[in-house]
C-alpha positions in Angstrom: 172.5 25.6 91.2 175.4 23.1 91.2 174.4 19.5 90.9 175.8 17.1 93.6 178.7 14.9 92.7 177.8 11.2 92.0 178.1 9.1 95.2 181.3 7.1 95.5 182.3 4.2 97.8 185.2 6.1 99.3 185.2 9.7 100.6 188.2 10.9 98.5 187.7 12.0 94.9 190.3 9.5 93.5 188.4 6.5 94.9 187.0 5.5 91.6 190.5 4.9 90.3 191.1 2.2 92.9 189.9 -1.4 92.9 189.1 -1.6 96.5 186.2 -0.9 98.8 186.6 0.9 102.1 186.3 -1.4 105.0 182.9 -1.1 106.7 181.9 2.4 105.7 179.2 3.8 108.0 175.6 3.5 106.7 175.1 7.3 107.3 178.0 8.0 104.9 176.7 5.7 102.2 173.1 6.8 102.3 173.9 10.5 103.0 175.8 10.7 99.7 172.9 9.2 97.9 170.6 12.1 98.6 169.0 13.3 95.4 170.2 10.3 93.4 168.0 7.6 92.1 169.9 4.3 92.4 167.8 1.4 91.4 168.4 -1.6 89.1 165.0 -1.1 87.5 166.4 1.7 85.4 168.5 -0.8 83.5 165.9 -3.5 83.1 164.5 -2.2 79.8 167.9 -2.3 78.2 168.7 -5.7 79.7 165.4 -7.2 78.3 166.0 -5.7 74.9 169.5 -7.1 74.8 168.1 -10.5 75.8 165.6 -10.4 73.0 168.4 -9.4 70.5 170.6 -12.2 71.8 167.8 -14.8 71.3 167.8 -14.1 67.6 171.5 -13.5 67.2 172.5 -16.7 69.0 170.0 -18.8 67.2 168.2 -19.7 70.4 165.0 -18.5 68.7 163.7 -17.5 65.3 161.0 -15.1 64.5 158.6 -18.0 64.1 159.4 -19.5 67.6 156.4 -19.4 69.9 157.6 -17.3 72.8 156.0 -17.3 76.3 156.7 -14.3 78.5 156.0 -14.9 82.2 156.0 -12.0 84.7 154.6 -11.1 88.1 151.9 -8.4 88.5 154.1 -6.1 90.5 154.5 -2.3 89.8 158.1 -2.7 88.6 157.5 -5.5 86.1 154.0 -4.9 84.7 154.8 -1.7 82.7 158.3 -3.1 81.8 156.8 -6.2 80.2 153.6 -4.6 78.7 155.1 -1.3 77.5 158.7 -2.3 76.7 159.6 -6.0 76.4 156.6 -7.4 74.5 156.4 -4.5 72.0 160.1 -4.8 71.4 159.8 -8.6 70.8 157.2 -7.8 68.2 159.2 -4.9 66.8 162.3 -7.1 66.1 160.1 -9.7 64.3 158.8 -12.3 66.8 155.3 -13.2 65.4 154.0 -15.4 68.3 154.3 -13.9 71.7 152.1 -15.2 74.5 152.1 -13.3 77.8 151.2 -15.0 81.1 150.9 -13.2 84.5 151.6 -14.5 88.0 149.4 -13.1 90.7 151.2 -12.0 93.9 148.2 -10.9 95.9 148.9 -13.7 98.5 150.4 -17.1 98.7 147.3 -18.9 97.6 147.0 -16.5 94.6 150.6 -17.1 93.6 150.2 -20.9 93.7 146.9 -20.8 91.8 148.2 -18.4 89.2 151.2 -20.7 88.6 148.8 -23.4 87.6 147.0 -21.0 85.3 150.2 -19.8 83.7 151.4 -23.4 83.1 148.1 -24.3 81.5 148.1 -21.2 79.3 151.7 -21.9 78.1 150.7 -25.5 77.3 147.4 -24.5 75.6 149.2 -22.1 73.3 152.0 -24.7 72.7 154.8 -22.2 73.6 158.2 -23.4 72.6 160.5 -21.0 74.5 159.6 -19.5 77.9 161.2 -16.2 79.0 160.7 -15.7 82.7 160.7 -12.0 83.8 160.0 -13.1 87.4 162.1 -14.2 90.3 163.5 -17.7 90.4 161.6 -18.7 93.5 158.3 -17.5 92.0 159.0 -19.0 88.7 159.9 -22.4 90.3 156.1 -22.6 91.1 155.4 -22.5 87.3 158.1 -25.1 86.7 156.5 -27.4 89.2 153.1 -27.0 87.5 154.5 -27.5 84.0 156.0 -30.8 85.3 152.7 -31.8 86.8 150.9 -31.4 83.4 153.8 -33.0 81.4 154.6 -29.9 79.3 158.3 -29.3 78.7 159.1 -26.2 76.7 162.6 -24.7 76.5 163.6 -21.9 78.8 166.0 -18.9 78.5 167.0 -16.9 81.5 
Protein backbone atom coordinates (compact mmCIF):
# COMPACT_ATOMS: atom_id res chain seq x y z
CA UNK A 1 0.00 0.00 0.00
CA UNK A 2 1.41 3.33 -1.04
CA UNK A 3 1.55 5.99 1.66
CA UNK A 4 -0.04 9.35 0.83
CA UNK A 5 2.19 12.25 -0.10
CA UNK A 6 2.67 14.86 2.62
CA UNK A 7 0.19 17.72 2.38
CA UNK A 8 1.36 20.92 0.72
CA UNK A 9 -0.09 24.41 0.61
CA UNK A 10 -0.40 24.46 -3.17
CA UNK A 11 -1.78 21.70 -5.38
CA UNK A 12 1.20 21.30 -7.73
CA UNK A 13 4.16 19.18 -6.65
CA UNK A 14 6.67 21.99 -7.07
CA UNK A 15 4.89 24.23 -4.55
CA UNK A 16 7.42 23.57 -1.80
CA UNK A 17 10.09 25.25 -3.92
CA UNK A 18 8.23 28.54 -3.92
CA UNK A 19 8.09 31.15 -1.18
CA UNK A 20 4.44 31.97 -1.61
CA UNK A 21 1.10 30.78 -0.37
CA UNK A 22 -1.88 30.27 -2.60
CA UNK A 23 -4.45 32.98 -2.17
CA UNK A 24 -7.41 31.72 -0.18
CA UNK A 25 -7.23 27.96 -0.80
CA UNK A 26 -10.50 26.25 -0.01
CA UNK A 27 -10.85 24.66 3.41
CA UNK A 28 -11.87 21.37 1.79
CA UNK A 29 -8.63 21.28 -0.17
CA UNK A 30 -6.49 21.98 2.89
CA UNK A 31 -8.20 19.52 5.24
CA UNK A 32 -8.81 16.89 2.59
CA UNK A 33 -5.08 16.59 1.98
CA UNK A 34 -4.46 16.20 5.71
CA UNK A 35 -6.37 12.92 5.86
CA UNK A 36 -4.21 10.31 7.56
CA UNK A 37 -1.61 12.82 8.76
CA UNK A 38 -1.14 13.93 12.33
CA UNK A 39 -0.38 17.63 12.29
CA UNK A 40 -0.03 19.00 15.77
CA UNK A 41 2.56 21.18 17.45
CA UNK A 42 2.52 18.92 20.51
CA UNK A 43 4.73 16.51 18.60
CA UNK A 44 7.59 18.98 18.86
CA UNK A 45 7.07 20.17 22.42
CA UNK A 46 9.32 17.56 23.98
CA UNK A 47 12.22 18.58 21.75
CA UNK A 48 11.50 22.28 22.36
CA UNK A 49 11.52 21.85 26.14
CA UNK A 50 14.74 19.83 26.06
CA UNK A 51 16.39 22.51 23.93
CA UNK A 52 15.18 25.13 26.41
CA UNK A 53 16.74 23.20 29.29
CA UNK A 54 20.02 22.84 27.41
CA UNK A 55 20.01 26.55 26.60
CA UNK A 56 19.50 27.46 30.28
CA UNK A 57 22.80 25.82 31.11
CA UNK A 58 24.72 26.82 27.98
CA UNK A 59 23.71 30.48 28.21
CA UNK A 60 24.50 30.75 31.89
CA UNK A 61 20.90 31.63 32.70
CA UNK A 62 20.96 28.80 35.24
CA UNK A 63 23.48 26.47 36.83
CA UNK A 64 22.86 22.97 38.11
CA UNK A 65 22.45 24.47 41.58
CA UNK A 66 19.76 26.98 40.54
CA UNK A 67 16.43 26.26 42.21
CA UNK A 68 14.07 25.75 39.25
CA UNK A 69 10.28 26.00 39.43
CA UNK A 70 8.31 24.39 36.60
CA UNK A 71 4.72 25.62 36.33
CA UNK A 72 2.25 23.82 34.09
CA UNK A 73 -1.50 23.34 33.65
CA UNK A 74 -3.25 20.05 34.35
CA UNK A 75 -4.31 19.45 30.76
CA UNK A 76 -3.82 16.17 28.88
CA UNK A 77 -1.28 17.71 26.53
CA UNK A 78 1.00 19.21 29.20
CA UNK A 79 0.82 16.80 32.14
CA UNK A 80 2.69 13.85 30.57
CA UNK A 81 5.00 16.24 28.74
CA UNK A 82 6.16 17.83 31.99
CA UNK A 83 6.04 14.74 34.24
CA UNK A 84 7.48 12.20 31.81
CA UNK A 85 9.80 14.32 29.63
CA UNK A 86 10.73 17.78 30.91
CA UNK A 87 11.30 17.27 34.65
CA UNK A 88 13.22 13.98 34.18
CA UNK A 89 15.35 15.68 31.50
CA UNK A 90 16.12 18.63 33.78
CA UNK A 91 17.35 16.15 36.39
CA UNK A 92 19.20 14.11 33.77
CA UNK A 93 21.27 17.10 32.65
CA UNK A 94 22.18 17.89 36.23
CA UNK A 95 19.63 20.25 37.78
CA UNK A 96 19.51 19.27 41.45
CA UNK A 97 16.59 21.40 42.67
CA UNK A 98 13.45 21.15 40.54
CA UNK A 99 10.12 22.11 42.06
CA UNK A 100 6.92 21.39 40.12
CA UNK A 101 3.69 23.36 40.59
CA UNK A 102 0.41 22.60 38.81
CA UNK A 103 -2.33 25.00 37.77
CA UNK A 104 -5.84 23.58 37.96
CA UNK A 105 -8.08 24.26 34.98
CA UNK A 106 -11.29 22.63 36.19
CA UNK A 107 -13.07 26.00 36.17
CA UNK A 108 -12.35 29.71 36.53
CA UNK A 109 -12.46 29.65 40.33
CA UNK A 110 -10.14 26.64 40.37
CA UNK A 111 -7.66 28.37 38.09
CA UNK A 112 -7.58 31.49 40.25
CA UNK A 113 -7.25 29.51 43.48
CA UNK A 114 -4.52 27.29 42.04
CA UNK A 115 -2.57 30.37 40.91
CA UNK A 116 -2.36 31.40 44.56
CA UNK A 117 -1.28 27.91 45.61
CA UNK A 118 1.39 27.84 42.88
CA UNK A 119 2.74 31.25 43.93
CA UNK A 120 2.88 30.19 47.59
CA UNK A 121 4.63 26.93 46.68
CA UNK A 122 7.25 28.75 44.60
CA UNK A 123 7.86 31.21 47.45
CA UNK A 124 7.94 28.49 50.14
CA UNK A 125 10.62 26.56 48.23
CA UNK A 126 12.51 29.78 47.43
CA UNK A 127 12.60 29.08 43.70
CA UNK A 128 15.11 31.24 41.84
CA UNK A 129 14.06 30.66 38.22
CA UNK A 130 10.52 29.90 37.05
CA UNK A 131 9.91 28.02 33.81
CA UNK A 132 6.26 28.39 32.76
CA UNK A 133 4.97 25.54 30.60
CA UNK A 134 1.55 27.18 30.55
CA UNK A 135 -0.10 29.77 28.36
CA UNK A 136 0.66 33.44 28.95
CA UNK A 137 -2.85 34.35 30.03
CA UNK A 138 -2.99 31.55 32.57
CA UNK A 139 0.52 32.24 33.82
CA UNK A 140 -0.35 35.91 34.27
CA UNK A 141 -2.58 34.78 37.16
CA UNK A 142 0.51 33.34 38.84
CA UNK A 143 2.47 36.53 38.19
CA UNK A 144 -0.29 38.54 39.88
CA UNK A 145 -0.26 36.26 42.90
CA UNK A 146 3.54 36.39 43.13
CA UNK A 147 3.34 40.19 43.14
CA UNK A 148 0.67 40.05 45.87
CA UNK A 149 2.92 38.07 48.18
CA UNK A 150 6.04 40.09 47.28
CA UNK A 151 8.06 37.18 45.84
CA UNK A 152 10.06 38.02 42.73
CA UNK A 153 11.95 35.13 41.16
CA UNK A 154 13.50 35.32 37.69
CA UNK A 155 11.60 33.90 34.71
CA UNK A 156 12.56 32.26 31.45
CA UNK A 157 10.13 31.74 28.62
